[in-house]
C-alpha positions in Angstrom: -17.5 -19.3 29.2 -17.1 -16.1 27.7 -20.3 -14.0 27.0 -20.7 -13.4 23.1 -21.0 -9.9 23.5 -17.8 -9.6 25.4 -16.0 -7.4 22.9 -19.0 -4.7 22.6 -19.3 -4.8 26.5 -15.6 -4.3 27.3 -16.2 -0.9 24.1 -18.7 0.1 26.5 -17.0 0.4 29.5 -14.3 2.3 28.1 -16.8 4.9 26.8 -18.1 5.3 30.3 -14.3 5.7 31.2 -13.5 8.0 28.3 -16.6 9.9 28.3 -17.1 10.6 32.2 -20.9 9.2 32.5 -23.2 6.8 31.4 -24.9 9.8 29.4 -21.9 10.9 27.2 -20.5 7.3 26.5 -23.9 6.8 25.4 -24.0 10.2 23.0 -20.6 8.7 22.3 -21.8 5.4 21.0 -25.1 6.4 19.1 -26.9 3.9 21.6 -29.7 5.2 24.6 -28.3 5.2 27.7 -30.9 2.8 29.5 -28.5 0.3 26.6 -25.3 1.9 28.1 -26.5 1.1 31.7 -27.6 -2.6 30.9 -24.5 -3.3 29.1 -22.4 -2.1 32.1 -24.6 -4.4 34.6 -24.4 -7.2 32.5 -20.7 -7.0 32.2 -20.5 -6.5 36.2 -22.4 -9.4 36.4 -20.6 -11.3 34.1 -17.3 -10.6 35.9 -18.9 -10.4 39.7 -17.2 -7.1 40.2 -18.3 -3.6 40.6 -16.4 -1.9 37.8 -17.9 1.4 39.2 -18.9 3.7 42.4 -21.9 5.1 41.7 -22.4 6.7 44.5 -21.1 10.0 43.5 -22.1 12.5 40.9 -20.7 10.8 38.2 -19.7 7.1 38.0 -15.9 6.4 39.3 -13.9 3.6 39.2 -13.2 1.0 41.9 -10.0 -0.2 41.9 -11.3 -3.7 40.0 -12.9 -1.8 37.2 -9.0 0.1 37.2 -8.0 -3.5 36.5 -10.8 -4.8 34.0 -9.8 -1.2 32.0 -5.9 -2.1 31.6 -6.8 -5.4 30.2 -9.8 -4.0 28.6 -7.5 -1.6 26.2 -4.9 -4.0 25.6 -8.1 -6.6 24.1 -9.0 -3.5 22.3 -5.4 -2.5 20.7 -5.0 -6.5 19.6 -8.8 -6.4 17.8 -7.7 -3.0 16.2 -4.7 -4.5 15.0 -6.7 -7.7 13.5 -8.6 -5.4 11.9 -5.9 -3.5 10.2 -3.9 -6.8 9.3 -7.6 -7.9 7.9 -8.0 -5.0 6.1 -4.2 -4.7 4.6 -4.7 -8.4 3.4 -7.7 -7.6 1.4 -6.1 -4.2 -0.1 -2.9 -7.0 -0.9 -0.7 -5.1 1.5 2.0 -7.6 3.5 1.0 -8.8 7.0 4.7 -9.9 7.3 8.0 -8.8 5.8 11.3 -11.0 6.0 14.3 -8.4 5.7 17.7 -10.4 4.8 20.4 -8.2 5.8 24.0 -8.0 4.9 25.9 -8.0 8.0 27.4 -4.9 7.4 24.2 -3.2 6.4 24.1 0.4 8.0 22.4 -0.8 10.8 21.3 2.3 12.3 20.0 4.2 9.0 18.0 0.5 8.6 16.4 1.4 12.6 15.3 4.9 12.0 13.7 3.6 8.6 11.9 0.6 10.4 10.6 3.4 13.0 9.1 5.7 11.2 7.7 2.9 8.8 6.1 1.3 12.0 3.9 4.7 12.4 2.3 4.2 9.4 2.1 0.9 8.9 1.8 -0.3 12.8 0.2 -3.5 11.4 2.8 -5.4 9.3 5.3 -7.2 11.4 8.6 -8.0 10.6 11.7 -10.8 10.4 15.2 -9.3 10.5 17.3 -11.6 9.7 21.2 -11.4 9.2 22.7 -13.5 6.2 25.5 -13.4 3.3 24.8 -13.0 0.0 25.0 -16.0 -1.7 22.3 -17.2 0.7 19.5 -14.7 0.1 20.0 -15.3 -3.3 19.9 -18.9 -3.1 16.2 -18.0 -0.7 15.3 -15.4 -3.5 15.7 -17.6 -6.4 13.7 -20.3 -5.0 10.5 -17.8 -4.7 10.9 -16.4 -1.3 9.2 -13.3 -0.5 12.0 -11.7 1.4 13.9 -8.4 0.4 17.2 -8.7 0.9 19.2 -5.5 1.5 23.1 -6.8 0.4 26.1 -5.7 -0.8 26.9 -5.6 -4.7 29.4 -7.7 -6.4 30.3 -8.6 -9.6 28.8 -11.6 -11.1 25.7 -11.8 -9.5 22.8 -13.6 -11.1 20.3 -11.4 -12.8 17.8 -13.8 -14.6 16.0 -14.8 -11.3 15.8 -11.0 -9.0 15.7 -7.7 -9.4 16.8 -4.5 -7.2 17.9 -0.9 -6.9 20.7 0.0 -5.1 20.0 1.5 -1.9 23.4 2.7 -0.2 26.9 3.5 -0.4 29.8 3.4 2.1 33.5 3.9 1.7 35.7 1.2 2.4 39.3 2.5 4.2 42.8 0.6 4.3 43.7 -0.3 7.9 45.5 -1.7 10.0 46.5 -1.0 13.8 49.5 1.2 14.5 52.1 -1.5 15.1 51.5 -3.1 11.7 54.5 -3.3 9.6 52.3 -1.4 7.0 51.2 1.2 9.2 55.1 2.0 10.1 56.9 2.4 6.5 55.7 5.5 5.1 54.1 5.8 1.8 54.4 2.6 -0.4 53.1 0.8 -3.9 49.8 -1.1 -3.8 52.1 -4.2 -4.9 53.4 -4.1 -1.2 49.8 -5.3 0.2 50.9 -8.5 -1.4 53.6 -9.3 1.0 51.6 -9.0 4.3 48.3 -10.6 5.7 44.9 -9.4 4.4 41.4 -10.1 6.1 38.5 -10.1 4.3 34.9 -10.2 5.2 32.9 -13.4 3.8 31.3 -17.0 5.2 33.2 -19.1 2.8 36.3 -20.7 3.0 39.5 -19.0 0.9 38.7 -19.2 -2.5 41.4 -16.8 -4.8 39.4 -17.2 -7.9 36.1 -15.9 -6.5 37.0 -12.0 -5.2 37.0 -8.9 -7.0 40.2 -6.1 -7.1 40.1 -5.2 -3.6 41.3 -8.7 -2.4 45.3 -9.7 -2.7 46.0 -13.2 -2.7 49.0 -13.7 -1.0 48.4 -14.4 2.5 44.6 -14.5 2.9 42.1 -14.9 5.7 38.6 -15.3 5.5 36.1 -14.1 8.7 32.5 -14.2 8.5 31.7 -11.4 11.3 32.8 -7.8 11.3 33.4 -7.8 15.1 35.8 -10.3 14.9 37.4 -9.1 11.8 38.1 -5.9 13.7 39.5 -7.7 16.7 42.2 -9.5 14.8 43.1 -5.9 13.1 43.2 -4.4 16.1 45.7 -7.3 17.5 48.0 -6.6 14.4 47.4 -10.0 12.6 46.7 -8.0 9.8 45.5 -4.9 7.5 41.7 -4.6 5.5 39.3 -2.5 3.7 36.7 -1.7 6.2 33.8 0.0 5.8 34.3 4.0 7.0 31.0 3.7 9.4 32.8 0.3 11.1 36.8 1.9 11.0 35.7 5.7 12.0 35.7 4.7 15.9 38.5 2.3 15.7 40.4 5.4 14.0 39.4 7.1 16.4 40.4 5.4 19.6 43.8 5.2 17.9 43.0 1.3 17.6 43.4 1.5 13.9 45.0 3.7 11.5 44.5 4.7 8.0 47.7 2.8 5.7 49.4 5.3 3.4 49.3 3.5 0.3 50.6 5.9 -2.3 48.8 4.2 -5.4 45.3 4.4 -4.0 43.9 7.8 -4.4 40.1 7.7 -3.6 38.4 4.9 -1.3 36.7 2.0 -2.7 33.0 2.0 -2.5 30.9 -0.8 -0.7 27.6 -0.2 -2.5 24.5 -1.7 -1.2 21.5 -2.5 -3.2 17.5 -4.0 -2.2 16.9 -7.5 -4.1 13.9 -9.2 -4.5 12.6 -11.8 -6.5 12.3 -11.0 -10.2 9.0 -13.1 -10.3 6.8 -10.7 -8.0 6.2 -6.7 -8.2 6.8 -4.5 -4.6 3.5 -3.4 -2.9 3.3 -0.1 -2.2 4.4 -0.2 1.6 7.7 -2.1 0.7 8.7 0.8 -2.1 7.9 2.8 1.1 10.0 1.1 3.3 13.1 0.8 0.8 12.3 5.0 0.2 13.0 5.8 4.0 16.0 3.5 4.0 17.5 4.9 1.7 16.7 8.3 2.6 18.2 7.6 6.1 21.0 5.6 4.9 22.1 8.6 2.5 22.3 10.9 6.2 23.8 8.3 8.1 27.6 8.6 8.6 28.2 6.5 11.8 25.8 4.0 11.4 27.4 0.6 13.3 30.1 1.1 16.1 31.9 -1.9 17.2 33.4 -2.2 21.0 36.7 -3.5 20.5 39.1 -3.8 23.7 
């Protein structure tokens, strides 16, 4: 049965090991030496172990003591995290954050931001869930406390969600080097209608719901960036692909940029952080979004797909 003062005993035990003596630990803990000695004796009695070799000038950990020290440190960390999480909840800080992520959201920038954020808020736990925009908006509209990092598109509902732009990525018109479009020289935009386009979408093909970057003569819908890249490399069609995904494949010669004479600038894919309009972001959440925006602005090599 656990002793009611077990945590205090373990904390005293750690103090003796860190300070090197009972007297130094007593000073650190603002206790008397006799109180420290009694606490350690009680812990040893309860565990039926000798934690210190007291034969020398200073107490030295026994093998059993070294094992107990590892457990004590682990317990101490868990208690500290519990305390931090409790303080955060009292201060109206989130204890858990859920991020709903577009399948193409720049992963390297996000990972860097999360790692830096965790240094300031180690008590906040994360759930990272990839999904598509419609699913994210549905969850937010139903009152989810999640933050979604999604690409912006026309006809997004605005009365239930709020948000801010957080990243931007160029999209490049690409196909395999063996594709007919790659071997005909500069061509007009209308020529794209004569060849199959592959788009990234979780919905079955619906030619009434796409923007100007989608042509409708022959269309495939794929819900995985990796599978889309595989199809392109295999020569199954052409697509607008974000530079961070297309770049490694272009460098490897598996894809080429198509020479369309009517495209003077690459279309841009804009990403936004969006959340339910019926709540205000808390300071840690605002800080996280600032970090993600900062990292995304300097991240030019976010996602690398290895396509054989």
